[in-house]
C-alpha positions in Angstrom: 43.0 -9.0 12.2 39.3 -7.8 12.4 36.9 -7.4 9.5 36.0 -3.6 8.5 32.7 -2.9 9.7 30.3 -2.8 6.7 28.2 0.5 5.9 24.7 0.2 7.6 22.6 1.5 4.3 20.0 3.4 5.3 16.7 3.5 3.4 15.2 6.5 2.3 10.7 6.8 3.0 10.5 6.3 -0.8 11.7 2.9 -0.7 9.0 1.7 0.9 6.5 2.8 -1.4 7.4 0.9 -4.8 7.1 -2.2 -6.0 8.2 -3.8 -2.9 4.5 -2.1 -1.2 2.3 -3.2 -4.1 3.7 -6.6 -3.3 2.9 -6.9 -0.1 -0.9 -5.1 -0.6 -1.3 -7.2 -3.7 -0.3 -11.0 -1.4 -3.0 -9.3 1.6 -5.6 -8.4 -1.1 -5.3 -11.8 -3.1 -6.4 -13.4 0.6 -9.4 -12.3 0.1 -10.4 -11.0 -3.6 -9.3 -13.8 -5.6 -10.5 -11.6 -8.7 -6.9 -8.8 -7.9 -4.7 -8.6 -10.8 -1.6 -8.9 -9.0 0.7 -9.0 -11.9 0.0 -6.3 -12.9 -0.5 -3.5 -10.1 2.8 -4.9 -9.2 4.3 -4.3 -12.9 2.8 -1.2 -12.9 3.9 0.2 -10.0 7.2 -1.1 -9.7 7.6 0.7 -14.2 5.4 4.2 -12.5 7.5 5.1 -9.1 10.5 5.5 -10.5 10.8 9.5 -10.0 8.4 9.8 -7.6 8.5 11.8 -4.2 7.0 10.0 -1.2 3.5 12.1 -1.4 3.3 11.0 -5.0 4.0 6.9 -4.5 1.3 7.3 -2.0 -1.5 8.6 -4.5 0.0 6.3 -7.6 -1.2 3.3 -5.7 -4.3 4.5 -4.2 -5.2 5.4 -7.6 -4.0 1.5 -8.9 -6.1 0.5 -5.8 -9.0 1.5 -7.4 -8.7 0.8 -11.4 -7.8 -2.6 -9.7 -10.3 -3.2 -6.9 -13.8 -3.1 -8.0 -15.6 -0.4 -9.1 -18.0 0.1 -6.5 -16.6 2.0 -3.3 -18.5 0.4 -1.0 -17.3 -3.3 -2.3 -13.8 -2.4 -2.5 -13.7 -0.9 1.3 -15.3 -4.4 1.8 -12.0 -5.5 0.7 -9.6 -3.2 2.3 -11.1 -4.4 5.3 -10.5 -7.6 5.3 -6.7 -7.0 5.3 -6.6 -4.5 7.9 -5.8 -7.1 10.8 -5.6 -6.2 14.4 -6.0 -2.8 16.1 -2.6 -2.0 16.9 -2.2 -2.5 21.0 0.4 0.0 21.5 -0.6 3.7 19.3 3.1 3.1 17.6 5.0 1.5 14.9 2.5 3.9 12.2 5.6 4.3 10.0 7.6 1.5 10.7 4.6 -1.5 10.9 1.8 -0.2 9.7 2.7 2.2 6.8 1.1 -0.1 4.5 -2.1 1.1 5.7 -1.3 4.8 3.8 -2.5 4.0 0.5 -5.2 2.8 1.7 -5.9 6.0 3.2 -5.8 7.5 0.4 -8.0 6.0 -1.4 -10.3 6.5 1.4 -9.7 10.0 1.3 -10.1 10.4 -2.7 -12.7 8.5 -2.8 -14.4 7.7 -0.8 -14.9 10.9 1.3 -18.5 11.9 -0.2 -19.7 8.3 -0.3 -22.0 7.3 3.2 -21.2 3.5 4.0 -23.6 1.4 5.8 
């Protein structure tokens, strides 16, 4: 007797942008910035993102990065630069392997386009 196949659970895009992404980002940031309050960051994202759309979740995470990283845009971007890792060699996988960068890009867009860095 063959066992019935379980249905494949298909994740929605919003499933990737909640507390799981907050944990991933906080783990990366903690390695280079020990003053990052990971617990509060993750807890706030978890509680605040429940009924938000994908773009609202990306913006929420970017806004919380602003709250929990240093106030200086230059210092904050130095920290974010350190978590990037190696360049994507294939120009593929942006939405599978590098999706976590969307809130980082939103952070730069919202808080830094008017601030030249040196």
